[in-house]
C-alpha positions in Angstrom: 151.8 176.1 85.2 151.6 176.4 88.9 155.3 177.1 89.3 158.4 177.8 87.2 161.9 177.0 88.5 164.9 178.7 86.7 168.1 176.7 87.0 168.9 173.0 87.3 171.6 173.1 89.9 171.2 171.5 93.3 168.7 174.2 94.5 166.6 174.0 91.4 166.5 170.2 91.3 165.3 170.1 94.9 162.7 172.8 94.2 161.3 170.9 91.3 161.1 167.7 93.3 159.5 169.4 96.3 156.9 171.3 94.3 156.0 168.3 92.3 155.7 166.3 95.5 153.2 168.9 96.7 151.1 168.3 93.6 151.9 171.4 91.7 152.4 171.5 88.0 156.0 172.7 87.6 158.4 173.5 84.7 162.1 174.0 85.0 164.3 175.9 82.7 168.1 175.4 82.3 170.5 177.1 79.9 172.8 174.0 80.1 172.3 170.7 78.4 171.5 168.8 81.6 171.3 169.0 85.4 174.3 170.0 87.6 174.3 173.8 87.6 177.8 175.2 88.0 179.2 171.6 87.9 177.7 171.1 84.4 179.8 174.0 83.2 182.9 173.9 85.4 184.9 171.1 83.8 188.3 172.7 84.0 191.3 170.6 85.0 191.5 170.1 88.7 187.9 171.2 89.4 186.9 170.0 92.8 184.5 171.0 95.6 186.2 172.6 98.6 183.5 171.4 100.9 183.5 167.9 102.2 181.2 165.5 100.4 179.2 165.0 103.6 178.3 168.6 103.4 178.0 169.0 99.7 175.2 166.5 99.3 171.4 166.3 99.9 170.1 165.5 103.4 166.4 165.4 102.6 166.2 161.8 101.4 167.8 158.9 103.4 167.2 156.7 100.4 169.5 158.9 98.3 172.1 159.0 101.1 172.1 155.2 101.5 172.4 154.4 97.8 175.0 156.9 96.8 178.6 156.3 97.8 181.3 159.0 97.7 184.9 157.9 96.8 186.8 160.9 98.3 186.3 163.4 101.1 186.5 166.3 98.7 184.8 165.2 95.5 186.0 166.1 92.0 183.8 167.6 89.3 183.1 164.4 87.4 181.9 162.7 90.6 179.7 165.7 91.6 178.1 165.7 88.2 177.6 162.0 88.4 175.8 162.5 91.7 173.6 165.2 90.2 172.7 162.8 87.4 172.0 160.0 89.9 169.6 162.2 91.9 167.9 163.4 88.7 167.4 159.7 87.6 166.2 158.5 91.0 163.6 161.4 91.4 162.7 161.4 87.7 163.4 165.2 87.5 164.4 165.6 83.8 160.8 165.3 82.6 160.1 168.6 84.3 163.0 170.5 82.8 163.5 172.2 79.5 167.3 172.1 78.9 169.3 174.4 76.6 166.6 177.0 77.2 167.4 180.4 78.7 164.8 182.6 80.3 165.1 186.0 78.7 162.3 188.0 80.4 159.9 187.8 83.3 156.9 190.1 83.8 154.3 190.1 86.6 150.7 190.2 85.4 148.8 191.9 88.2 145.3 191.2 86.8 146.0 187.4 86.4 148.2 187.2 89.5 150.9 185.3 87.7 154.3 185.6 86.0 154.8 185.6 82.2 158.2 184.1 81.4 159.8 184.4 77.9 162.6 182.1 76.7 165.2 182.3 74.0 163.2 179.6 72.1 160.2 182.0 71.9 158.2 180.2 74.5 155.7 182.1 76.7 154.9 180.4 80.0 152.5 181.6 82.7 152.9 180.5 86.3 151.6 181.5 89.7 155.0 181.2 91.4 158.5 181.7 90.1 161.5 180.3 91.9 164.9 181.7 90.8 167.4 178.9 91.4 170.1 180.6 89.5 172.7 180.3 92.2 175.3 182.8 93.5 177.8 182.0 90.8 176.3 181.5 87.4 177.2 184.6 85.3 180.9 184.4 84.3 182.9 187.5 84.0 185.5 188.2 81.3 188.7 190.1 82.2 188.6 193.9 81.9 191.6 194.5 79.7 191.1 194.9 75.9 192.0 192.7 73.0 190.7 189.3 74.1 188.7 188.9 70.9 191.9 189.4 68.8 193.8 186.5 70.3 194.5 183.9 67.5 195.3 181.0 69.9 192.9 179.0 72.0 190.8 180.8 74.6 189.4 178.6 77.4 187.1 179.9 80.1 187.1 178.1 83.4 183.4 178.8 83.9 182.4 177.4 80.5 185.1 174.7 79.9 184.9 172.4 76.8 183.2 169.0 77.3 186.0 167.3 75.5 189.6 166.8 76.9 192.1 169.7 76.3 195.7 168.8 75.6 198.4 171.2 76.9 201.4 169.2 75.9 204.1 171.2 74.2 202.1 174.4 74.4 202.8 177.8 75.9 199.9 178.4 78.2 198.8 181.5 80.1 196.3 181.7 83.0 194.6 184.9 84.0 193.0 184.7 87.5 194.1 183.2 90.8 191.0 182.7 92.7 189.7 179.3 93.7 189.4 178.1 90.1 192.8 179.3 89.0 194.4 177.8 92.1 192.9 174.4 91.2 194.0 174.7 87.5 197.6 175.6 88.1 199.0 172.3 89.4 197.3 170.2 86.7 198.3 172.5 83.7 201.8 172.9 85.2 202.3 169.1 84.9 201.4 169.2 81.1 202.4 172.5 79.5 205.8 173.3 78.0 205.7 176.8 79.4 203.1 178.2 81.8 202.7 181.8 82.8 200.3 182.6 85.7 199.1 186.2 85.6 198.2 187.3 89.2 196.8 190.6 90.3 195.6 189.8 93.8 197.1 186.7 95.5 194.7 184.5 97.4 195.2 182.7 100.7 195.1 179.0 100.0 195.8 176.0 102.3 196.5 172.4 101.6 193.4 170.3 101.1 194.9 167.0 102.2 192.2 165.1 100.3 191.7 161.4 101.1 189.9 158.4 99.7 187.0 157.0 101.7 187.4 153.4 102.7 184.4 151.1 102.9 184.4 150.8 106.7 184.2 154.6 107.0 181.4 154.8 104.4 179.4 152.3 106.3 179.8 154.4 109.5 178.9 157.6 107.6 175.7 156.2 106.2 174.7 154.8 109.6 175.1 158.2 111.2 173.7 160.5 108.5 170.7 161.6 110.5 172.8 162.8 113.4 175.3 164.5 111.1 172.6 166.4 109.3 171.0 167.5 112.6 174.4 168.9 113.7 174.8 170.7 110.4 171.4 172.3 110.5 172.1 173.6 114.0 175.5 175.0 113.2 176.7 178.5 112.3 177.9 177.3 108.8 175.1 174.8 108.0 177.8 172.1 107.8 180.1 170.0 109.9 183.4 171.8 109.2 185.4 172.0 112.4 184.8 175.1 114.5 185.8 176.3 117.9 184.7 178.8 120.6 188.4 179.6 121.4 189.5 183.2 120.8 193.0 183.6 119.4 194.6 185.3 122.4 193.1 182.9 124.9 196.1 180.7 124.6 199.8 181.4 124.6 201.9 182.2 121.5 203.7 178.8 121.7 200.3 177.0 122.0 198.9 179.0 119.1 201.9 178.1 117.0 201.4 174.4 117.8 197.7 174.6 117.1 198.3 176.2 113.7 201.1 173.8 112.7 198.9 170.8 113.6 195.9 172.1 111.7 198.1 172.9 108.6 199.4 169.3 108.7 195.8 167.9 108.9 194.4 170.1 106.1 192.8 173.4 105.3 189.3 173.0 106.7 190.8 172.4 110.2 192.8 175.5 109.8 189.7 177.6 108.9 188.0 176.8 112.2 190.9 177.2 114.6 189.9 180.4 116.3 186.5 182.0 116.9 187.5 185.6 116.4 189.5 185.5 113.2 186.9 187.6 111.3 186.3 190.1 114.1 189.7 190.7 115.6 192.2 192.4 113.2 195.2 191.7 115.3 194.4 188.0 115.6 193.6 187.9 111.9 197.0 189.4 110.9 199.0 186.9 113.1 197.2 184.0 111.4 197.8 185.6 108.0 201.5 185.9 108.8 201.7 182.2 109.7 200.3 181.4 106.2 202.8 183.8 104.6 205.5 181.9 106.4 204.3 178.6 104.9 204.4 180.2 101.4 208.0 181.3 102.0 208.9 177.8 103.2 207.4 176.2 100.1 208.4 178.4 97.2 212.1 178.3 96.4 212.5 181.6 94.7 212.2 184.4 97.3 210.8 187.0 94.8 208.1 184.6 93.6 207.3 183.6 97.2 207.0 187.3 98.1 204.7 188.0 95.2 202.4 185.1 96.1 202.0 186.3 99.7 198.6 188.1 100.1 198.7 191.4 101.8 196.4 194.4 102.3 193.3 192.5 103.2 192.3 190.1 106.0 192.8 186.4 105.7 189.4 184.7 104.9 187.8 188.0 103.9 188.3 186.7 100.4 186.9 183.2 99.8 189.4 180.8 101.5 190.8 178.3 99.0 192.1 174.7 99.4 194.7 173.3 97.0 196.8 170.3 96.1 200.3 171.4 95.1 199.6 175.0 94.2 202.6 176.7 95.7 204.8 173.7 94.8 204.0 174.3 91.1 206.0 177.5 91.1 209.2 175.6 91.8 209.0 174.0 88.4 211.4 175.6 85.9 208.7 176.2 83.2 206.1 177.8 85.5 206.4 181.6 85.8 204.4 184.0 88.0 203.6 187.3 86.4 203.0 189.9 89.1 200.3 192.1 87.6 200.5 194.6 90.5 204.0 195.5 89.5 203.4 194.9 85.8 199.7 195.4 84.9 198.2 193.7 81.8 197.8 196.3 79.1 196.1 194.1 76.5 195.7 190.8 74.8 197.4 190.6 71.4 197.0 188.2 68.5 199.8 186.0 69.9 199.9 186.6 73.7 199.5 189.1 76.6 201.3 192.5 76.8 202.1 193.8 80.3 204.1 196.9 81.2 207.2 194.7 81.2 206.7 193.3 77.7 204.8 190.6 75.8 204.4 187.0 76.8 203.9 184.7 73.7 201.1 182.1 74.2 199.4 179.3 72.3 196.5 178.9 74.8 194.9 181.4 77.2 192.9 180.3 80.2 190.5 182.9 81.7 189.5 182.3 85.3 188.3 185.7 86.3 185.3 184.7 88.3 181.6 185.6 88.2 179.2 188.5 88.7 178.4 187.0 92.0 175.1 186.9 94.0 173.1 189.4 92.0 174.4 188.9 88.5 171.9 186.2 87.4 168.8 188.2 88.2 170.3 191.2 86.4 171.2 189.2 83.3 167.6 189.5 82.0 164.7 191.8 82.5 162.5 191.0 85.5 159.6 193.4 85.8 157.4 193.3 88.9 154.5 195.3 90.2 153.7 198.5 88.1 156.5 197.6 85.7 159.3 198.3 88.1 162.4 196.1 87.3 164.9 194.3 89.5 167.6 196.4 87.8 165.9 199.6 89.0 165.4 198.2 92.5 169.0 197.1 92.8 170.6 200.2 91.2 172.1 201.0 94.6 172.8 197.3 95.5 170.8 194.2 96.0 167.9 194.4 98.4 165.5 191.7 99.5 163.8 190.2 102.5 165.6 187.2 104.0 167.4 186.8 100.6 164.2 185.0 99.5 161.7 187.7 98.3 161.5 191.3 97.2 158.9 194.0 97.9 157.3 194.8 94.6 157.8 191.4 93.1 154.9 189.2 94.2 155.3 185.4 94.2 158.9 185.7 93.1 161.3 183.7 95.2 165.1 183.3 95.2 167.3 180.4 96.4 170.6 181.3 97.9 169.9 184.9 97.0 171.8 188.1 98.0 171.1 189.3 101.6 170.9 185.7 102.9 173.9 183.7 104.1 174.6 182.7 100.4 178.3 181.9 100.0 179.0 182.1 103.8 177.0 179.0 104.5 176.9 175.4 103.2 175.0 175.9 100.0 173.1 172.7 99.8 171.9 172.9 103.4 170.9 176.5 102.6 169.1 175.4 99.4 167.1 172.8 101.2 166.2 175.3 103.9 165.2 177.9 101.4 163.1 175.5 99.3 161.3 174.1 102.4 160.4 177.6 103.7 159.1 178.7 100.3 157.1 175.6 99.8 155.6 175.9 103.3 154.6 179.5 102.4 153.1 178.3 99.1 151.1 175.6 100.9 149.8 178.3 103.3 148.7 180.4 100.4 147.0 177.5 98.6 145.2 176.3 101.8 143.9 179.8 102.4 143.1 180.8 98.8 145.7 183.6 98.8 146.7 184.8 95.3 149.9 186.7 95.9 152.5 187.4 98.5 155.4 189.9 98.8 157.3 191.3 101.8 156.1 194.5 103.4 158.5 197.3 102.5 159.2 198.1 106.2 160.1 194.4 106.8 162.5 194.5 103.9 164.1 197.7 105.2 164.5 196.3 108.6 166.1 193.1 107.3 168.6 195.1 105.1 169.5 197.2 108.1 170.3 194.0 110.0 172.4 192.7 107.1 174.4 196.0 106.9 174.8 196.3 110.7 176.1 192.7 111.0 178.5 193.3 108.0 180.2 196.2 109.8 181.2 193.8 112.6 183.1 191.4 110.4 186.4 191.7 108.5 184.7 190.0 105.5 183.6 193.4 104.3 187.2 194.7 104.2 188.5 193.0 101.1 187.8 193.9 97.4 186.1 190.6 96.4 183.0 189.4 94.6 181.5 189.2 98.0 181.2 193.0 98.0 180.9 193.4 94.2 184.4 194.7 93.7 185.2 192.5 90.7 182.6 194.1 88.4 183.1 197.6 87.2 180.2 199.9 88.1 178.6 197.4 90.5 177.5 199.0 93.8 180.0 198.1 96.6 179.0 196.5 99.9 178.8 193.2 101.7 175.2 192.1 100.8 175.3 188.7 102.6 173.8 188.0 106.0 176.8 187.3 108.3 174.9 186.1 111.4 175.3 182.4 110.5 173.0 179.7 109.1 171.4 178.7 112.4 170.3 182.3 113.3 169.1 182.8 109.7 167.0 179.6 109.8 165.7 180.6 113.2 164.6 184.0 111.8 162.9 182.4 108.8 161.1 179.8 111.1 159.9 182.5 113.4 158.3 184.4 110.4 156.3 181.4 109.7 155.4 180.7 113.3 154.1 184.3 113.6 151.7 183.7 110.7 153.9 185.6 108.1 153.1 188.9 109.7 156.0 190.6 107.8 154.4 189.6 104.4 151.7 191.3 102.4 149.0 188.9 101.1 146.5 189.7 98.4 
């Protein structure tokens, strides 16, 4: 093949389409049974995108934009998966993919200038170019405490939810994990279970989503204005149209700040995220906004002890992934919903019939595990990738992920990453970023084919300079100050550090564009 694409999420789907459009022979490989990426697997109750549908959708094809109609501002998992299937049908993408097929090894053949890919079905495929579209969140992480395999009840993983409905009626249910998935699960399961225990170690900041249905008149306006909306998104810091401001926190009076925050809270979480320009650089401003949110928790949750345990402390607001919810805090007012504070009473182990903490054992029929992912770098470390001279990605990343632009790595010719570590990754609108990454990679491949160039990789000095910029920018933001998957803190033994580019999507895109305009002078061709 000319090209291999690993992953059939939104990045992989667009990569297959673009490469095929260029006339390349392309094969895609996907561990799941169909397209959709994380949305193929994430079918847990309450699963919903916390980006507006106008941002979480493709902008490269006006035909797709005009034919597809979203029903809500924040789409639920079934609608997102239906959208992925719609795109796959319209672009005839499935004929290029091998589903239920996992890539288990990749080796660079320097003599032939191509990659040898091995799958769990025993296939061996050679391709000139390899695009890793495995996404920042694709390797689920089980909890660290022992005994999970001994539990005799039902174990459900948020990241690999069953494809058939799960009935919680009359059951004693436990949930471990209160990140974005857990926060979405709580209100739905709370409405069904007989008893529901939520095991929380680190509370998250979450704000009301205030989702709304999209009426036909608005949809007509939206479709008419898609080109302008996409142009604004591509020129923005986030790569999307979420509200933002240039207003620093202390530029207005305390009473004005209070009114602004109250108004944004009433409108919904996305408005709240973009209220002040310096929330991730000014610790004093950040703490005052955090205290406002803590006040909202206290005003919502009836039991003072539960409210206090739900209040995040010890890290800046928005340094962990900001969450949006529908009825999360309100669920803890139900008499059968119980918060287990695992800071005060850590989990010791899972038993055959429940979970034991230092305070005792909670009997459970069903255990839901929502403990997140080995983010950003996990997918490329999940199998052996050997580049030039047999050196592996695992060796290269022993001290933390390193790349050039989050797209390429020195020592790994013709290997490209979408939404990779050291790019904007989770700090930008992912579909805008996927489109930008694919377009840049395909432009480079076209340059190589036009000029009969066999291989490309970054110059080591260029990679070093990019990583220095990534680390320097990370020191300026409070995002690096929380123990999150952003910095690798959720995986034992993983090197710590904020490995994402925090300069914003627009600056990142500008940097990538300039590399191409300079004739790719930071790359090594052979």
